[in-house]
Residue, then its C-alpha position, 0 to 999 in steps of 0.5 A: m561771330n558768336a553762336r546765339g545772335g551772330k554778333l561779335a562779342l569780347g570775352p572779359r580777357a578780350l576786354v582787359f587785354a585789347p587795349l593794352v595790344i592797341l595802345s602798345g602797337i601804338f606805341g611801337v609805331f611811334a618809337s619806330l618813326f622816332v628811330l626812323d625819322a631821319r629816314l622817312s620824308h614828312d609825308n610818310a610819316v604824317w600818313i603813318v601818324g594818321i593810320c595809328v590816330t585812326i586805328y586808336a580811335i576806332a578801338v576806343m570807340l569800339l572799346g567803349k561800346f562794348g563796355l558800355t554793353h557788359i555794363v548793361r548786362l552786369e546790372d540786369l544780372g544783379r537785378t535777376d535771380s539766377l535760377s527762376g530768371l525773375p526779378n530780385r530783391r533788389a529790383l522790386h525796391e528800385e522798381a518801387a521807387r521808379f513806378a511810384q507816384p505821390g498820391e499812387e497807392l502802391a501794394v506788396a505781397l510776400i509769399d512763402l511756400d508751405g511745406f518746401k522744406l519737406v520737397n527737399d527732403h524727400y526729393g533732393h535740392v534738384v528737384g527743389d530747384h525745379v519746383l521753384i522754376e514751375i512757381a515762377q512760370v506760375l506766378q508770371e503767368i498768373c500775374g500777367s500785366e497786372a503786376r510784377c513778381y519777383r523771387l526774394g531767395g529761398d521759397e519766397f517770393a513777392m509781387l508788386k502793383v501800383g495804381p488805383v485799387a492796386g490792394t484789391i488787385l493783388e489780393g485777387i492774384c494772390r487768391t488766384l495762386i492759392d487756389r492754383l497751389g490746392a492742386p499738385v504742381p505736375l513735375e516730370d513723373r511726380r506730383i509735388l504737394l505744395g501751398a502757399s501763405v500770404g502776406l500782404s501790404r500797401s502804402t497809400g502814397h501820402d504815407g511815406l512808407g517805403s518798399s522796405e517797409l511795406l516787404r517788413r510789414a507783408d512779412v509779418a502777415m505772412y506769418a500770420s497766415k502761416r499761423g492761421g493755419k496756411m494757404r490763406c492771404t492776410w493784411f497787415t494791421d498795427d495790430f500784428d507790430r503791437s503783438r510782435e513787440a509783446t510778444q518780444q518782450l514775453d520772450e525776454e522774460l522767458r529768457g529771465a525766467l529760466a536763468k532765473g529759476e522762475f519754472e516749476v513742474v507739477y505732475q498729473p496722475l495716470v491712473d489704471a482703468r481697473s483698480g484705480a491706482i497710479v501707474a504714471v505721471e504727466s509733468l505739466l510746466r507752469w510759470e508764476r512771474p516775480d509779481g505774482k502772475k501766472i502765465g499758461p503755457n498756452v501763452f508762453i509755449p507758442v513765442a518760447e517755440e517761435s524763438g527757440l528758447i523751446n529747446g532749453i525749457g524743454l531740456w530742463v523740464i526732461e532733466r527736472a522731471c526724471r531727477d523728481a521721479l527718481a524718487w517713484p521707482s514703481i511708475k513711469l514719467s510722461v514728458n511732453i515735447s514739441a514739434a520744434q524740438l523733435r525738428n531739432p538733430e541735438f534733441p535725441i543725444q541731449l536726451g541721451q546725455i540727460l538720461e546718462e547724468t540722471g541715471f533716469a531708467p529710460e523704459r521708465l520714460e514715456l515722451e508724449i508728442t501731438e499730431t503737429c508734430l508728425v504732419i509738419d516733419p514727417v522725415i525728420a520725426e521718424r528719423s528722431l523718435n527711432v534714435i530715441r527708442d534705439f534708448g530704450v524710451n517710449i514714445s505715446l501719440d497724444d490728443f489723439g483725434t484732433g484731425y490730423a492723423s491717420i491709421g497710416f501715421l500710427r502704422q509709420f511711427r509704431f507708438e507705444k501709447l495712444k492718448l484720447d483728446r478730451s474732446l473725443v471722449t466728451q463727444a462720446q459721451a453725447d454722440e452716437g457718431s463719436r463713441a463708435m470713432m472713439l472704439s474703432s480708434i481703440s481697435v486699431a490701438r489694440a491692433m498694433k498693440m498700443d496701450v490707449t489713456a483716456e484724458g480729460v475725463e471728469t465725471e463717473e459716467q465719462a469714466d465708466l464710458v472709457r472703461a467699458a471702451g477698453c482703455d488702459q488708463i484714465q487721466g484727469w480731475l475726476y481722479y487727480k488734478a495736477m500736484p507739487a512732486h512732493e505730493v505725488a509719494d503721498h498717494l502711490g500705491k493707494p487706488a484712487s477716488r473722487a475724494a482723492s481727487r478734491a483733497a488734491 
């Protein structure tokens, strides 16, 4: 008898050795009968053989019963996620095939938790596992008898619904889940902040779409939810696949462009707000294809970030800019880095190698990061930035005022420069509230010993406004547009003017 249910249970070793013991015993009995054949009467021999056959039959019956029971248990384990207890990916495919009927709608939802990686980074994988178990319970509660839920692995879950208006019902369940995860998930004495991005797909029952294709489509739609701002549901459309094909083609062209040297770095000067002299240049990446078509960074940078190619492109930009800027020893060099680069643990080491190989002075280099870099992964960002600062490199917060960063972030990351976004400058010119926000931002920067640069200045009125507000540097078309490296030296040591802007 076992401790759980009081039923006899054979362990794996018993399943192996029990048949051997029984068969060996029967063989021994028959061998004894052969040896003692002359001494035993016919009746005794028949009686002994009968007992052996009975024992053998009972053993076969018991072993068959226990073997089948364990096979069923093993099959159940193969369909179950060991951590959450939910059915797994294999179970989803099997149940979709079993439940689906010709002409009946089948809908699949793929759910990816937003911010789960931060949970593992902050609290460790043990807490992360407890969070996944809690989410699994929430999913079971929300689905009830309406839909089946599954854990596919990591922080990915799925739902399956078959029947009339299955897609409508499943979307409603997913929206309930998103609302539920809008509140912190309680876990012992912690309150874990999470969210969910959901992708949905469906089959009419006549289109021949299997569960594998539906799951792929839901995965594509889920990433569209993440790109669209997270905490939302998105239905798959054929446009996603067409866009994906175009993205793959662009990614291939990008790889070729990096290998063939099709990229170019241009530089936009930053001027001193009082003297108008150039004090720094910002490096900007440009790409002109062999057919003469120019592709904007707003188009190819997101593709490079998603594919991971941004690491190679970013390092090339830094090295090229450092070598170009060696010819301008009197000014600083600003280079933009993306969130993907900052998340790469090798980036600080690679940056140090570039500085050493080019001989560029670290104190002349400013790396510009956006607020998004900090919000996505603040722990890794802070770790990387601390290593980079140890080199002597300065860090600037770019596009400040677009809605993410807070005073807490400014205190945590200790930027050397704050760059006010063009939208904040433009709004401050027409709106008193925006002007007050700009002035308060500059005051906070001053208190934290940060320099302040105003971006996107295009008129004399905007220049006067940011100068009066206390900005140290001004960047914009009013003074200079981006220019090739060989033109920068011609403008150094001269005060900027609108005429210089037109000439540039």
